[in-house]
Each structure stands twice: as structure tokens, then as C-alpha cells.
C-alpha positions as CSV (number, residue, x, y, z in Angstrom):
1,X,27.0,-3.6,-11.2
2,X,24.2,-6.2,-11.7
3,X,21.1,-5.9,-9.5
4,X,21.2,-8.4,-6.7
5,X,18.8,-11.3,-7.0
6,X,15.9,-11.7,-4.6
7,X,17.6,-14.8,-3.2
8,X,20.5,-12.6,-1.9
9,X,18.4,-9.7,-0.8
10,X,15.4,-11.6,0.5
11,X,16.4,-14.7,2.4
12,X,14.1,-15.1,5.4
13,X,11.4,-17.7,5.5
14,X,8.3,-18.2,7.7
15,X,7.3,-21.6,8.9
16,X,3.6,-21.2,8.1
17,X,4.4,-20.9,4.4
18,X,4.6,-24.7,4.4
19,X,1.5,-25.4,6.4
20,X,-0.8,-25.8,3.4
21,X,1.8,-27.0,0.9
22,X,1.2,-30.4,-0.7
23,X,4.0,-32.5,-2.1
24,X,5.1,-31.5,-5.6
25,X,3.3,-33.9,-8.0
26,X,5.2,-35.9,-10.6
27,X,6.1,-33.9,-13.7
28,X,6.2,-30.5,-11.9
29,X,9.2,-28.6,-13.2
30,X,11.6,-26.7,-11.0
31,X,13.1,-23.8,-12.9
32,X,16.9,-23.9,-12.5
33,X,18.0,-21.5,-15.2
34,X,17.2,-17.8,-15.3
35,X,15.6,-16.9,-18.6
36,X,17.6,-14.8,-21.0
37,X,16.5,-11.1,-21.3
38,X,17.3,-8.3,-23.6
39,X,20.5,-6.6,-22.6
40,X,20.0,-4.0,-20.0
41,X,16.4,-5.0,-19.3
42,X,15.2,-5.8,-15.8
43,X,12.4,-8.1,-14.8
44,X,9.6,-7.0,-12.5
45,X,11.1,-8.7,-9.5
46,X,14.6,-7.3,-10.0
47,X,13.3,-3.8,-10.7
48,X,11.1,-3.7,-7.6
49,X,13.8,-5.2,-5.4
50,X,16.2,-2.4,-6.6
51,X,13.5,0.1,-5.7
52,X,13.2,-1.5,-2.2
53,X,9.5,-2.3,-2.7
54,X,9.9,-6.1,-2.5
55,X,11.5,-7.0,0.8
56,X,11.2,-10.8,1.2
57,X,10.1,-13.7,-1.0
58,X,8.9,-17.1,0.0
59,X,9.8,-19.9,-0.3
60,X,13.4,-18.8,0.1
61,X,15.1,-21.4,-2.0
62,X,14.9,-20.9,-5.8
63,X,11.9,-18.6,-5.7
64,X,13.5,-15.8,-7.6
65,X,14.3,-18.0,-10.6
66,X,10.9,-19.6,-10.6
67,X,9.1,-16.3,-10.2
68,X,11.1,-14.5,-12.9
69,X,10.3,-17.3,-15.3
70,X,6.6,-17.2,-14.3
71,X,6.5,-13.4,-14.8
72,X,8.5,-13.4,-18.0
73,X,7.0,-11.0,-20.7
74,X,5.0,-13.0,-23.2
75,X,3.7,-15.5,-20.7
76,X,0.1,-15.6,-19.5
77,X,-0.8,-13.0,-16.8
78,X,-0.4,-14.1,-13.2
79,X,-3.0,-13.4,-10.6
80,X,-1.6,-11.6,-7.5
81,X,-3.5,-10.7,-4.4
82,X,-3.1,-8.5,-1.3
83,X,-5.5,-8.3,1.6
84,X,-6.7,-5.2,3.5
85,X,-8.6,-5.6,6.8
86,X,-11.4,-3.0,7.3
87,X,-10.6,-2.1,10.9
88,X,-11.2,1.5,9.9
89,X,-13.2,3.2,7.2
90,X,-10.1,4.4,5.3
91,X,-6.7,3.2,4.0
92,X,-3.7,5.1,5.3
93,X,-0.1,5.8,4.2
94,X,1.0,2.5,5.8
95,X,-1.0,0.7,3.2
96,X,0.7,2.4,0.3
97,X,3.6,0.0,-0.2
98,X,1.2,-2.9,-0.7
99,X,-1.0,-0.8,-3.1
100,X,2.1,0.3,-5.1
101,X,3.2,-3.4,-5.3
102,X,-0.2,-4.3,-6.8
103,X,0.0,-1.4,-9.2
104,X,3.5,-2.4,-10.4
105,X,2.2,-5.9,-11.1
106,X,-0.8,-4.4,-13.0
107,X,1.5,-2.2,-15.0
108,X,3.4,-5.4,-16.0
109,X,0.1,-6.8,-17.4
110,X,-0.8,-9.1,-14.5
111,X,-4.2,-9.5,-12.8
112,X,-4.4,-7.9,-9.4
113,X,-6.9,-8.9,-6.7
114,X,-7.4,-6.4,-3.9
115,X,-9.2,-8.3,-1.1
116,X,-10.9,-6.5,1.7
117,X,-11.1,-8.7,4.8
118,X,-14.8,-8.3,5.7
119,X,-14.7,-11.6,7.4
120,X,-11.2,-11.7,8.9
121,X,-11.6,-8.2,10.4
122,X,-14.2,-9.5,12.8
123,X,-11.6,-11.9,14.3
124,X,-8.7,-9.4,14.5
125,X,-5.1,-10.0,13.4
126,X,-3.0,-10.8,16.5
127,X,0.3,-9.9,14.8
128,X,2.3,-7.3,16.7
129,X,-0.4,-6.8,19.4
130,X,-0.1,-7.3,23.1
131,X,-3.8,-7.8,23.6
132,X,-6.9,-8.6,21.6
133,X,-8.5,-6.1,19.4
134,X,-11.9,-4.7,20.5
135,X,-14.5,-6.7,18.6
136,X,-16.2,-5.0,15.7
137,X,-19.9,-5.2,15.1
138,X,-20.8,-6.9,11.8
139,X,-22.6,-3.9,10.3
140,X,-19.7,-1.6,11.2
141,X,-17.3,-4.0,9.5
142,X,-19.5,-4.1,6.4
143,X,-19.6,-0.3,6.3
144,X,-15.8,-0.1,6.6
145,X,-15.4,-2.8,3.9
146,X,-17.5,-0.8,1.5
147,X,-15.4,2.3,2.3
148,X,-12.1,0.5,1.7
149,X,-13.4,-1.0,-1.6
150,X,-14.3,2.6,-2.7
151,X,-10.9,3.9,-1.6
152,X,-9.0,1.1,-3.5
153,X,-11.2,1.8,-6.5
154,X,-10.2,5.5,-6.5
155,X,-6.5,4.6,-6.3
156,X,-6.9,2.2,-9.2
157,X,-8.8,4.7,-11.3
158,X,-6.4,7.6,-10.6
159,X,-3.5,5.4,-11.5
160,X,-5.1,4.4,-14.8
161,X,-6.2,7.9,-15.7
162,X,-3.2,9.9,-14.5
163,X,-0.1,7.6,-14.5
164,X,-0.5,4.8,-17.0
165,X,1.0,5.4,-20.4
166,X,0.9,2.2,-22.5
167,X,4.2,1.4,-24.0
168,X,4.8,-1.1,-26.8
169,X,1.1,-1.9,-27.0
170,X,1.1,-3.5,-23.5
171,X,-2.4,-3.4,-21.9
172,X,-2.9,-2.5,-18.3
173,X,-3.6,-5.7,-16.3
174,X,-7.0,-6.4,-15.0
175,X,-8.0,-5.4,-11.4
176,X,-10.7,-6.9,-9.2
177,X,-12.0,-5.6,-5.8
178,X,-13.1,-8.5,-3.6
179,X,-14.3,-9.1,0.0
180,X,-13.5,-12.4,1.7
181,X,-16.9,-12.2,3.5
182,X,-18.3,-13.2,0.1
183,X,-16.8,-16.7,0.5
184,X,-15.9,-17.1,4.1
185,X,-19.4,-15.9,5.1
186,X,-20.9,-18.8,3.2
187,X,-18.5,-21.5,4.2
188,X,-20.0,-24.0,6.8
189,X,-17.8,-24.3,9.8
190,X,-17.7,-28.1,9.7
191,X,-16.7,-28.1,6.0
192,X,-13.9,-25.6,6.7
193,X,-12.6,-27.7,9.6
194,X,-12.7,-30.9,7.7
195,X,-11.2,-29.3,4.6
196,X,-8.6,-26.6,5.1
197,X,-8.4,-27.4,8.9
198,X,-7.2,-30.9,8.1
199,X,-4.1,-29.5,6.4
200,X,-3.1,-27.2,9.2
201,X,-0.6,-28.4,11.8
202,X,-0.9,-27.2,15.4
203,X,2.9,-27.1,15.8
204,X,3.3,-24.7,12.9
205,X,0.6,-22.5,14.2
206,X,1.8,-22.5,17.8
207,X,5.4,-21.8,16.7
208,X,4.5,-18.4,15.3
209,X,6.2,-15.5,17.1
210,X,2.9,-13.6,17.5
211,X,1.2,-16.7,19.0
212,X,4.1,-17.4,21.4
213,X,4.1,-13.8,22.7
214,X,0.4,-13.8,23.3
215,X,0.3,-17.2,24.9
216,X,2.9,-16.0,27.4
217,X,1.0,-12.8,28.2
218,X,-1.4,-12.4,31.1
219,X,-4.4,-12.0,28.7
220,X,-3.5,-15.0,26.6
221,X,-5.0,-15.6,23.1
222,X,-8.5,-16.3,22.0
223,X,-9.5,-19.1,19.7
224,X,-10.8,-16.5,17.2
225,X,-7.4,-14.8,17.0
226,X,-5.6,-18.1,16.8
227,X,-7.7,-19.1,13.7
228,X,-7.0,-15.7,12.0
229,X,-4.0,-17.1,10.0
230,X,-6.0,-20.2,9.1
231,X,-8.7,-18.1,7.5
232,X,-6.1,-16.0,5.7
233,X,-4.6,-19.2,4.4
234,X,-8.1,-20.2,3.2
235,X,-8.4,-16.9,1.3
236,X,-5.3,-17.9,-0.7
237,X,-6.8,-21.4,-1.3
238,X,-10.1,-19.8,-2.5
239,X,-8.3,-17.3,-4.8
240,X,-6.0,-20.0,-6.1
241,X,-8.9,-22.2,-7.0
242,X,-11.3,-19.6,-8.4
243,X,-8.9,-16.9,-9.8
244,X,-5.7,-18.9,-10.5
245,X,-3.8,-16.8,-7.9
246,X,-0.2,-17.7,-7.6
247,X,1.3,-14.8,-5.6
248,X,0.4,-13.1,-2.3
249,X,1.6,-9.7,-1.2
250,X,1.7,-8.5,2.4
251,X,3.4,-6.2,4.8
252,X,6.7,-7.4,6.4
253,X,4.7,-7.9,9.7
254,X,2.5,-10.4,7.9
255,X,5.2,-13.1,7.3
256,X,3.7,-15.4,9.9
257,X,0.2,-15.1,8.4
258,X,1.1,-15.6,4.7
259,X,0.6,-19.2,3.8
260,X,0.7,-21.2,0.5
261,X,-1.2,-24.0,-1.1
262,X,-0.6,-26.2,-4.1
263,X,2.6,-26.1,-6.1
264,X,4.6,-23.2,-7.4
265,X,2.8,-20.5,-5.4
266,X,4.8,-17.6,-3.9
267,X,4.6,-14.7,-1.4
268,X,6.3,-11.3,-1.3
269,X,6.4,-8.9,1.6
270,X,6.8,-5.1,1.3
271,X,8.4,-2.7,3.8
272,X,6.6,-1.3,6.8
273,X,6.3,2.4,7.0
274,X,7.4,3.8,10.4
275,X,7.4,7.1,12.1
276,X,10.6,8.9,13.1
277,X,10.4,7.1,16.5
278,X,10.3,3.7,14.7
279,X,6.6,3.1,15.4
280,X,4.5,1.5,12.6
281,X,2.2,4.0,11.0
282,X,-1.4,3.1,11.5
283,X,-4.6,3.3,13.4
284,X,-3.4,1.2,16.4
285,X,-0.4,3.6,17.1
286,X,-2.6,6.6,16.6
287,X,-0.4,8.1,14.0
288,X,-2.2,7.2,10.8
289,X,-2.1,9.6,7.8
290,X,-5.4,8.7,6.1
291,X,-6.0,8.4,2.4
292,X,-9.7,9.5,2.7
293,X,-9.9,13.3,2.3
294,X,-12.6,13.5,5.0
295,X,-10.1,12.2,7.6
296,X,-6.8,13.7,6.2
297,X,-7.2,16.5,3.7
298,X,-5.2,16.6,0.4
299,X,-3.2,19.5,1.9
300,X,-2.4,17.5,5.1
301,X,-1.3,14.5,3.0
302,X,0.8,16.8,0.8
303,X,2.4,18.4,3.9
304,X,3.2,15.0,5.4
305,X,5.4,14.1,2.5
306,X,6.9,17.7,2.1
307,X,8.1,17.5,5.7
308,X,10.1,14.2,5.2
309,X,13.8,14.5,6.0
310,X,16.6,14.1,3.4
311,X,17.6,10.7,4.9
312,X,14.2,9.2,3.9
313,X,12.9,11.1,0.9
314,X,14.9,9.1,-1.7
315,X,13.6,5.9,-0.3
316,X,10.0,7.2,-0.4
317,X,10.5,8.4,-4.0
318,X,11.4,4.8,-5.0
319,X,8.6,3.3,-2.9
320,X,5.7,5.7,-3.6
321,X,6.2,7.0,-7.1
322,X,6.5,5.5,-10.6
323,X,9.5,7.8,-11.5
324,X,12.4,6.0,-13.2
325,X,15.4,5.5,-10.9
326,X,17.5,7.6,-13.3
327,X,15.1,10.5,-12.8
328,X,15.2,10.0,-9.0
329,X,19.0,10.1,-9.1
330,X,18.8,13.4,-11.0
331,X,16.3,14.8,-8.5
332,X,18.7,13.9,-5.6
333,X,21.7,15.4,-7.4
334,X,19.9,18.7,-7.9
335,X,18.8,18.6,-4.3
336,X,22.5,18.3,-3.2
337,X,23.2,21.5,-5.1
338,X,20.1,23.4,-4.0
339,X,18.8,21.8,-0.8
340,X,16.9,25.0,0.2
341,X,14.4,24.3,-2.6
342,X,13.2,21.0,-1.1
343,X,12.9,19.6,-4.6
344,X,12.6,15.9,-3.8
345,X,10.1,16.4,-1.0
346,X,7.8,18.6,-3.2
347,X,8.0,16.1,-6.1
348,X,7.2,13.2,-3.7
349,X,4.3,15.1,-2.2
350,X,2.9,15.9,-5.7
351,X,3.2,12.4,-7.0
352,X,1.5,10.8,-4.0
353,X,-1.2,13.4,-3.6
354,X,-2.1,13.1,-7.3
355,X,-2.4,9.3,-7.0
356,X,-4.5,9.4,-3.9
357,X,-6.7,12.5,-4.6
358,X,-6.4,13.1,-8.3
359,X,-5.3,16.2,-10.2
360,X,-8.0,18.4,-8.5
361,X,-6.8,17.3,-5.0
362,X,-3.2,18.1,-5.9
363,X,-4.1,21.6,-7.2
364,X,-6.1,22.2,-4.0
365,X,-3.1,21.1,-1.9
366,X,-0.8,23.4,-3.8
367,X,-3.2,26.4,-3.3
368,X,-3.2,25.7,0.4
369,X,0.6,25.5,0.3
370,X,0.9,28.9,-1.3
371,X,-1.2,30.3,1.6
372,X,0.9,28.7,4.3
373,X,4.1,29.9,2.6
374,X,2.9,33.4,3.0
375,X,2.3,33.9,-0.7
376,X,-1.2,35.4,-0.2
377,X,-2.2,38.7,1.3
378,X,-5.5,40.5,1.7
379,X,-5.4,44.3,1.9
380,X,-1.7,44.1,2.6
381,X,-2.2,41.6,5.5
382,X,-0.3,38.4,4.9
383,X,-2.5,35.3,5.3
384,X,-0.9,32.0,6.3
385,X,-3.9,30.0,7.6
386,X,-6.0,28.5,4.8
387,X,-9.0,28.4,7.2
388,X,-8.8,32.2,7.8
389,X,-12.3,33.7,8.1
390,X,-12.5,37.1,6.3
391,X,-13.4,39.9,8.7
392,X,-15.4,42.9,7.6
393,X,-13.3,46.1,8.1
394,X,-10.0,44.1,8.0
395,X,-10.1,41.8,5.0
396,X,-13.1,43.4,3.5
397,X,-13.1,47.2,3.4
398,X,-16.2,49.2,4.2
399,X,-16.8,49.9,0.5
400,X,-17.1,46.2,-0.1
401,X,-13.7,45.8,-1.8
402,X,-10.7,43.6,-1.1
403,X,-7.3,43.8,-2.6
404,X,-5.9,40.2,-3.1
405,X,-2.2,39.5,-3.9
406,X,-1.1,35.9,-4.8
407,X,2.6,35.5,-5.2
408,X,4.7,38.6,-6.0
409,X,3.0,40.1,-9.0
410,X,-0.6,38.8,-9.2
411,X,-3.0,41.4,-7.8
412,X,-6.8,41.1,-7.9
413,X,-9.6,43.5,-6.8
414,X,-12.6,41.7,-5.4
415,X,-16.0,43.4,-5.2
416,X,-18.2,41.8,-2.7
417,X,-21.9,42.0,-3.8
418,X,-23.4,41.0,-0.5
419,X,-21.9,41.6,3.0
């Protein structure tokens, strides 16, 4: 059965997408025919739609044909961007779908732009919020922005070093880490209002669901929050002009913020990651699983994915790993035969932990896992807490010796030189 096209699977549109669109100039071609591909091959869009990573595409009409033609192998690389607001000093698991989408574009040879919102974070995104965010001091935002750029850099480097295997001589696409404070911070207010502000329409801005909900609330909505989508639209305009950006990625809750400018530019949303209660994972809900090891250790990240239930683990394998779908199918078939081994959960945890924390972080998490599984004993006493403090007379005998067992057959005698 052929993979469904994005137009069938991704059919919703957001009004703000047209806020900055100009009329199509004469001579601009609309692609009506899907380009021919090698038999059995899937394009980037169809492949990621099948994995569930691409949820919606804008504009809704004809975007799949145009995008597939634009991303056809052999054509020049396309610049794709995704924004990350530094409201905290670390990314979290909720950011991973957007990061994975960027990496899949990079693997296809395209240019990816990871944009930290050092300017927009000071306004605060009103989407999905009942009241305004607490204002962040400028220096705090700058510190958070530096931390996010470092975190994104680690993910890009771990992917390059540990996951990327060039095939057919294809180079890995270029990646750039940017901060919108670098251009928004230098943009005079009057120039912004006369330029981009002249293209925005109040009716479109006011019709947004987030705006309507806040305007009806007792607290109302500040002008700063109201202008947040306008500044995000200006980001796309800047990246379009200076980096040739044609595609914007964002979470499914960002549909109202993602805007377009010029001709033949596109947007793609990725799924939101929610808890078992349906709440969006993140700082606001207080349930964030961080990607910074100082906030969530490699072992805690590993455990988060090991604990995922059977009804979600296959979806996460498709979203958070680069494993071929055929291999994921095989993993799930083996799991159906031997569910007690938790094979899919362990593979998922290993793949994500390696991407986030590298090979050393994964090995550290696995060592912790052995301890919590009861695979370690000291002087015959099973140890299940990785933070256990060794006690003289219990874990360390009076002669300064400890007998350590790891697994069933590995025994070690430790001689402590200083007590």
C-alpha cells in the first residue's frame, strides 16, 4: 500500500500563514505533477510522514507536490529553520521531535538553522497559556540562550559522530546555530513597524485562538505578547532574505505563530509529546525531562524511556530514532514473543541517550541500570541504589577488603589503600 501523501494526512491550515504572503509574481511555477522516483524509494516528506514526525504542512493546498519537487535529490539544498525559546537553560524531551526533524533534513543534505529566541523569549509566547509569563531579565535570557546553543551543538555533534553514515557519497547538510537577538536586537522599532508591521493584518492576528482566549480572560493580553507572532514572522523574513530559508518547523501548538513570506515557502509541524495524563511535557507543566545532564542525569533520561508503555513505545521508536521502519517492525515482533525482556523500551532508551549524552553517557546509564536491577552486590549485600555510600564494616571489611559481584559470574576483590 502506497504511503499517504501529506495532503491527505496533513490537511489543517492556520490563518496567520497568509499574513505575510505577497501575491505570486508572474512566471512563478506551481508544481502540479509529482516527480518520478526510483521504484520503492520514498522522498523525505513521505518517509517522515510515515514515521509520524511530520504532522501538518502549510499551505494545505498543493504543498506536498511543491515540497517534494523542491526537496528532490539532485536539486540545491534547501534551508530549513526551527526556533527554540530560551525560557530555561536546557532543552527537554518535548523539544526532541523538532530536533529530530532538523536532523532528518540535515541527513538529506539540506541546510538546517537552529534559531534560539534570545529576543522573543523576553516577550513570552502566549500560545496555550492562561496568563502572561513572568518577565525574564535580559542577562538571564542571554545566559539561557548560550546554554541552549551549547545543547543544540552537542546534539548536532553526537549525531554527526555517532549516527551519521554517509551513503552513496552524500554529504551531511550544513548546520548553523543562530540567535534572533542578533538581528531583532539591532532592528529599530520604527523600521520594524513601517516594514514588516505594514504587512500584518489586525484581523488575522486577532483571530488566533490563543489571542481570542486571552482577550476573553480576566487578565487580558499585553501588547508584548500580542506582538510575539509578529516578531516570529520577522524571523522567517530575515532568514528568508539572508539564508534563503524556505521551510519552517515547529511544534503542533505553534500553528498560529508560524507565518510565511514571499513565494513558495512552507511550514511543517511536528507532534507534541505529552504525559500519560495528556499534559504537554515541558517546564510550564513542571514535568520536563531535561537534556542537560546537570538537570536530568543520563540514567534518569534512560529510565524515562525504559518505562514507556507498549502502546507508545513503537511511536517513540519512529519519532526519536533513526532506525529503519523494517527494523522497528522486527523489534516489535520480537517484543510480542518475549514481552518480559522489554526489548523496544531498552533500544529506544539506548538510542536517545546516545544521541543526547554520547557513548559515555549511555555506558554510564547502563552501569546505573545494572545496579538498580540488583545485578551488583558488595560482600554479599545486594546494592540497588547507585548513590549508595559505602560503609566501613558493612561494605568495607575491617581488613580493608571488599568483595564485589557484577552480574552472575563477575567477581572482584577490592583492596582499599586508605580508609
